[in-house]
LUMLUM-299823 format. One record per atom (N, C-alpha, C): residue number from 1; y negated, x negated, z. Coordinates in nm, 2 decimals, padded with zeros to 4 digits, always signed. Layout:
pos / y / x / z
NUM / Y / X / Z
...
REM end
This chain:
pos / y / x / z
1 / -06.77 / -05.23 / +15.25
1 / -06.70 / -05.30 / +15.17
1 / -06.82 / -05.43 / +15.16
2 / -06.77 / -05.53 / +15.18
2 / -06.87 / -05.66 / +15.17
2 / -06.84 / -05.74 / +15.03
3 / -06.92 / -05.83 / +15.02
3 / -06.92 / -05.90 / +14.90
3 / -06.77 / -05.97 / +14.87
4 / -06.74 / -05.96 / +14.76
4 / -06.63 / -06.03 / +14.71
4 / -06.63 / -06.17 / +14.63
5 / -06.56 / -06.26 / +14.67
5 / -06.59 / -06.40 / +14.58
5 / -06.46 / -06.40 / +14.53
6 / -06.50 / -06.47 / +14.38
6 / -06.38 / -06.51 / +14.30
6 / -06.42 / -06.62 / +14.22
7 / -06.33 / -06.70 / +14.17
7 / -06.37 / -06.79 / +14.07
7 / -06.43 / -06.77 / +13.94
8 / -06.50 / -06.82 / +13.90
8 / -06.59 / -06.82 / +13.75
8 / -06.73 / -06.89 / +13.74
9 / -06.80 / -06.82 / +13.68
9 / -06.91 / -06.90 / +13.66
9 / -07.04 / -06.85 / +13.75
10 / -07.17 / -06.89 / +13.73
10 / -07.28 / -06.86 / +13.81
10 / -07.25 / -06.92 / +13.98
11 / -07.22 / -07.05 / +13.98
11 / -07.17 / -07.10 / +14.11
11 / -07.29 / -07.09 / +14.22
12 / -07.25 / -07.08 / +14.32
12 / -07.34 / -07.11 / +14.47
12 / -07.38 / -07.24 / +14.47
13 / -07.48 / -07.30 / +14.49
13 / -07.53 / -07.45 / +14.50
13 / -07.41 / -07.50 / +14.60
14 / -07.36 / -07.61 / +14.54
14 / -07.27 / -07.70 / +14.61
14 / -07.13 / -07.63 / +14.61
15 / -07.08 / -07.52 / +14.54
15 / -06.99 / -07.48 / +14.52
15 / -06.97 / -07.43 / +14.37
16 / -06.91 / -07.52 / +14.30
16 / -06.89 / -07.53 / +14.18
16 / -06.82 / -07.42 / +14.09
17 / -06.72 / -07.35 / +14.18
17 / -06.63 / -07.28 / +14.11
17 / -06.64 / -07.15 / +14.18
18 / -06.72 / -07.10 / +14.25
18 / -06.73 / -06.98 / +14.32
18 / -06.86 / -06.90 / +14.30
19 / -06.85 / -06.76 / +14.25
19 / -06.97 / -06.68 / +14.24
19 / -06.94 / -06.54 / +14.28
20 / -07.06 / -06.47 / +14.32
20 / -07.04 / -06.32 / +14.37
20 / -07.03 / -06.25 / +14.26
21 / -06.94 / -06.15 / +14.29
21 / -06.92 / -06.04 / +14.19
21 / -07.05 / -05.94 / +14.20
22 / -07.04 / -05.86 / +14.10
22 / -07.16 / -05.76 / +14.06
22 / -07.11 / -05.63 / +14.16
23 / -07.20 / -05.59 / +14.25
23 / -07.16 / -05.46 / +14.33
23 / -07.20 / -05.36 / +14.27
24 / -07.10 / -05.26 / +14.26
24 / -07.14 / -05.12 / +14.18
24 / -07.11 / -05.02 / +14.25
25 / -07.22 / -04.94 / +14.27
25 / -07.20 / -04.81 / +14.38
25 / -07.17 / -04.68 / +14.30
26 / -07.07 / -04.63 / +14.35
26 / -07.03 / -04.51 / +14.26
26 / -07.06 / -04.39 / +14.32
27 / -07.11 / -04.28 / +14.26
27 / -07.17 / -04.17 / +14.34
27 / -07.03 / -04.07 / +14.36
28 / -07.04 / -03.98 / +14.47
28 / -06.92 / -03.87 / +14.50
28 / -06.85 / -03.81 / +14.37
29 / -06.94 / -03.75 / +14.29
29 / -06.88 / -03.70 / +14.18
29 / -06.79 / -03.78 / +14.08
30 / -06.81 / -03.91 / +14.08
30 / -06.73 / -03.99 / +14.00
30 / -06.63 / -04.08 / +14.07
31 / -06.62 / -04.04 / +14.19
31 / -06.51 / -04.13 / +14.29
31 / -06.36 / -04.06 / +14.25
32 / -06.36 / -03.95 / +14.21
32 / -06.19 / -03.90 / +14.15
32 / -06.13 / -04.00 / +14.06
33 / -06.24 / -04.05 / +13.98
33 / -06.20 / -04.16 / +13.88
33 / -06.18 / -04.30 / +13.93
34 / -06.22 / -04.34 / +14.04
34 / -06.20 / -04.46 / +14.11
34 / -06.13 / -04.46 / +14.23
35 / -06.05 / -04.36 / +14.24
35 / -05.95 / -04.38 / +14.35
35 / -06.03 / -04.36 / +14.49
36 / -06.15 / -04.28 / +14.48
36 / -06.21 / -04.23 / +14.61
36 / -06.30 / -04.34 / +14.66
37 / -06.31 / -04.45 / +14.58
37 / -06.38 / -04.59 / +14.61
37 / -06.53 / -04.56 / +14.59
38 / -06.60 / -04.59 / +14.69
38 / -06.76 / -04.56 / +14.67
38 / -06.83 / -04.71 / +14.63
39 / -06.77 / -04.82 / +14.62
39 / -06.80 / -04.95 / +14.61
39 / -06.70 / -05.01 / +14.52
40 / -06.73 / -05.08 / +14.40
40 / -06.66 / -05.16 / +14.31
40 / -06.69 / -05.29 / +14.30
41 / -06.63 / -05.38 / +14.26
41 / -06.66 / -05.52 / +14.19
41 / -06.67 / -05.53 / +14.06
42 / -06.79 / -05.55 / +14.00
42 / -06.80 / -05.53 / +13.85
42 / -06.82 / -05.70 / +13.81
43 / -06.77 / -05.69 / +13.67
43 / -06.83 / -05.82 / +13.61
43 / -06.89 / -05.78 / +13.47
44 / -06.95 / -05.90 / +13.41
44 / -07.01 / -05.90 / +13.27
44 / -07.17 / -05.95 / +13.27
45 / -07.20 / -05.97 / +13.16
45 / -07.31 / -06.05 / +13.13
45 / -07.41 / -05.94 / +13.11
46 / -07.38 / -05.79 / +13.09
46 / -07.48 / -05.71 / +13.08
46 / -07.43 / -05.57 / +13.14
47 / -07.51 / -05.45 / +13.16
47 / -07.47 / -05.36 / +13.19
47 / -07.32 / -05.27 / +13.10
48 / -07.36 / -05.27 / +13.01
48 / -07.25 / -05.22 / +12.92
48 / -07.12 / -05.30 / +12.93
49 / -07.13 / -05.43 / +12.93
49 / -06.99 / -05.51 / +12.98
49 / -06.93 / -05.48 / +13.10
50 / -07.03 / -05.44 / +13.19
50 / -06.97 / -05.41 / +13.34
50 / -06.91 / -05.27 / +13.31
51 / -06.96 / -05.18 / +13.26
51 / -06.90 / -05.04 / +13.25
51 / -06.77 / -05.06 / +13.17
52 / -06.78 / -05.13 / +13.08
52 / -06.63 / -05.15 / +12.99
52 / -06.54 / -05.20 / +13.08
53 / -06.57 / -05.32 / +13.14
53 / -06.47 / -05.37 / +13.24
53 / -06.42 / -05.27 / +13.33
54 / -06.50 / -05.20 / +13.39
54 / -06.45 / -05.09 / +13.50
54 / -06.38 / -04.99 / +13.43
55 / -06.40 / -04.95 / +13.32
55 / -06.35 / -04.83 / +13.26
55 / -06.21 / -04.89 / +13.23
56 / -06.17 / -04.99 / +13.21
56 / -06.05 / -05.07 / +13.17
56 / -05.96 / -05.03 / +13.31
57 / -06.05 / -05.07 / +13.43
57 / -05.96 / -05.02 / +13.56
57 / -05.96 / -04.90 / +13.59
58 / -06.09 / -04.83 / +13.56
58 / -06.07 / -04.67 / +13.58
58 / -06.10 / -04.59 / +13.47
59 / -06.00 / -04.55 / +13.39
59 / -06.02 / -04.49 / +13.26
59 / -06.10 / -04.37 / +13.28
60 / -06.19 / -04.32 / +13.19
60 / -06.28 / -04.21 / +13.18
60 / -06.43 / -04.26 / +13.25
61 / -06.43 / -04.35 / +13.30
61 / -06.56 / -04.41 / +13.38
61 / -06.68 / -04.42 / +13.24
62 / -06.65 / -04.46 / +13.16
62 / -06.74 / -04.51 / +13.07
62 / -06.78 / -04.38 / +12.98
63 / -06.68 / -04.28 / +12.95
63 / -06.71 / -04.17 / +12.89
63 / -06.78 / -04.05 / +12.99
64 / -06.81 / -04.11 / +13.10
64 / -06.90 / -04.02 / +13.19
64 / -07.01 / -04.06 / +13.20
65 / -07.03 / -04.21 / +13.18
65 / -07.18 / -04.25 / +13.19
65 / -07.23 / -04.28 / +13.05
66 / -07.16 / -04.30 / +12.93
66 / -07.25 / -04.33 / +12.80
66 / -07.20 / -04.22 / +12.71
67 / -07.26 / -04.18 / +12.62
67 / -07.24 / -04.10 / +12.53
67 / -07.18 / -04.16 / +12.40
68 / -07.16 / -04.10 / +12.26
68 / -07.08 / -04.16 / +12.18
68 / -07.17 / -04.28 / +12.12
69 / -07.27 / -04.30 / +12.13
69 / -07.36 / -04.42 / +12.08
69 / -07.35 / -04.53 / +12.16
70 / -07.29 / -04.50 / +12.29
70 / -07.29 / -04.62 / +12.39
70 / -07.39 / -04.63 / +12.48
71 / -07.49 / -04.53 / +12.46
71 / -07.61 / -04.55 / +12.55
71 / -07.59 / -04.45 / +12.68
72 / -07.66 / -04.47 / +12.77
72 / -07.64 / -04.37 / +12.89
72 / -07.68 / -04.23 / +12.86
73 / -07.61 / -04.15 / +12.94
73 / -07.63 / -04.01 / +12.91
73 / -07.75 / -03.97 / +12.98
74 / -07.81 / -03.84 / +12.91
74 / -07.94 / -03.82 / +12.98
74 / -07.94 / -03.79 / +13.15
75 / -07.82 / -03.74 / +13.17
75 / -07.82 / -03.70 / +13.32
75 / -07.76 / -03.79 / +13.42
76 / -07.74 / -03.94 / +13.37
76 / -07.68 / -04.05 / +13.45
76 / -07.81 / -04.14 / +13.48
77 / -07.87 / -04.17 / +13.58
77 / -07.97 / -04.27 / +13.61
77 / -07.88 / -04.40 / +13.66
78 / -07.91 / -04.52 / +13.60
78 / -07.85 / -04.64 / +13.67
78 / -07.97 / -04.73 / +13.70
79 / -07.94 / -04.79 / +13.82
79 / -08.04 / -04.89 / +13.85
79 / -07.98 / -05.02 / +13.88
80 / -08.04 / -05.13 / +13.87
80 / -08.02 / -05.26 / +13.89
80 / -08.09 / -05.34 / +14.00
81 / -08.05 / -05.37 / +14.11
81 / -08.13 / -05.41 / +14.20
81 / -08.25 / -05.32 / +14.23
82 / -08.24 / -05.19 / +14.22
82 / -08.34 / -05.09 / +14.25
82 / -08.43 / -05.06 / +14.13
83 / -08.40 / -05.13 / +14.02
83 / -08.46 / -05.07 / +13.92
83 / -08.41 / -05.01 / +13.81
84 / -08.47 / -04.92 / +13.75
84 / -08.41 / -04.83 / +13.65
84 / -08.41 / -04.90 / +13.52
85 / -08.27 / -04.89 / +13.47
85 / -08.26 / -04.96 / +13.36
85 / -08.29 / -04.90 / +13.22
86 / -08.35 / -04.77 / +13.24
86 / -08.42 / -04.72 / +13.12
86 / -08.56 / -04.78 / +13.10
87 / -08.61 / -04.86 / +13.20
87 / -08.76 / -04.91 / +13.18
87 / -08.71 / -05.08 / +13.16
88 / -08.58 / -05.09 / +13.15
88 / -08.57 / -05.26 / +13.13
88 / -08.51 / -05.25 / +12.97
89 / -08.35 / -05.29 / +12.96
89 / -08.31 / -05.31 / +12.84
89 / -08.18 / -05.21 / +12.84
90 / -08.20 / -05.09 / +12.90
90 / -08.09 / -05.00 / +12.89
90 / -07.95 / -05.09 / +12.92
91 / -07.84 / -05.03 / +12.84
91 / -07.72 / -05.06 / +12.87
91 / -07.71 / -05.23 / +12.86
92 / -07.80 / -05.28 / +12.77
92 / -07.80 / -05.42 / +12.76
92 / -07.88 / -05.50 / +12.88
93 / -07.90 / -05.45 / +12.99
93 / -07.98 / -05.51 / +13.07
93 / -07.88 / -05.61 / +13.11
94 / -07.96 / -05.73 / +13.14
94 / -07.87 / -05.84 / +13.17
94 / -07.83 / -05.83 / +13.33
95 / -07.70 / -05.89 / +13.35
95 / -07.64 / -05.89 / +13.51
95 / -07.59 / -06.02 / +13.54
96 / -07.61 / -06.06 / +13.66
96 / -07.54 / -06.19 / +13.71
96 / -07.49 / -06.14 / +13.85
97 / -07.41 / -06.26 / +13.90
97 / -07.34 / -06.23 / +14.02
97 / -07.43 / -06.20 / +14.12
98 / -07.41 / -06.13 / +14.21
98 / -07.49 / -06.08 / +14.33
98 / -07.55 / -05.95 / +14.31
99 / -07.59 / -05.91 / +14.17
99 / -07.68 / -05.79 / +14.14
99 / -07.60 / -05.67 / +14.20
100 / -07.69 / -05.57 / +14.23
100 / -07.62 / -05.44 / +14.28
100 / -07.66 / -05.33 / +14.18
101 / -07.58 / -05.27 / +14.12
101 / -07.57 / -05.16 / +14.01
101 / -07.56 / -05.01 / +14.11
102 / -07.66 / -04.95 / +14.09
102 / -07.64 / -04.80 / +14.14
102 / -07.62 / -04.71 / +14.06
103 / -07.53 / -04.61 / +14.08
103 / -07.53 / -04.52 / +13.95
103 / -07.55 / -04.38 / +14.02
104 / -07.65 / -04.31 / +13.99
104 / -07.71 / -04.17 / +14.05
104 / -07.70 / -04.07 / +13.94
105 / -07.62 / -03.96 / +13.98
105 / -07.63 / -03.86 / +13.88
105 / -07.79 / -03.78 / +13.89
106 / -07.85 / -03.75 / +13.80
106 / -07.96 / -03.66 / +13.78
106 / -07.94 / -03.54 / +13.87
107 / -08.04 / -03.50 / +13.94
107 / -08.07 / -03.35 / +13.98
107 / -08.15 / -03.27 / +13.94
108 / -08.08 / -03.14 / +13.89
108 / -08.17 / -03.07 / +13.81
108 / -08.18 / -02.94 / +13.92
109 / -08.31 / -02.88 / +13.86
109 / -08.34 / -02.77 / +13.95
109 / -08.47 / -02.75 / +14.02
110 / -08.50 / -02.67 / +14.11
110 / -08.64 / -02.65 / +14.15
110 / -08.67 / -02.51 / +14.19
111 / -08.80 / -02.48 / +14.25
111 / -08.81 / -02.38 / +14.30
111 / -08.84 / -02.24 / +14.19
112 / -08.82 / -02.14 / +14.22
112 / -08.85 / -02.01 / +14.14
112 / -08.98 / -01.95 / +14.16
REM end
């Protein structure tokens, strides 16, 4: 799936009414909630707003990603443009058009 364009804020130079959406990559375990889509178009000024917007389209997504306090669950890793949001501002990490959000479930285990 390529970039999707839609009217709103954060326009490209010379295109006052067009901006790029936020690309959200969905891992296989969550695709049953997203109608088997691996890439979604998101919106929002920060990660939490983006997650809440996607949850309105795909109910249950926020519950899988965030705990009761609204913070990311321990076993979920989220990256914005390749940077772990836990080392940024967590769910308050700012987003802008063209950003790429990757959701990666934590992998546990090891050698015995």
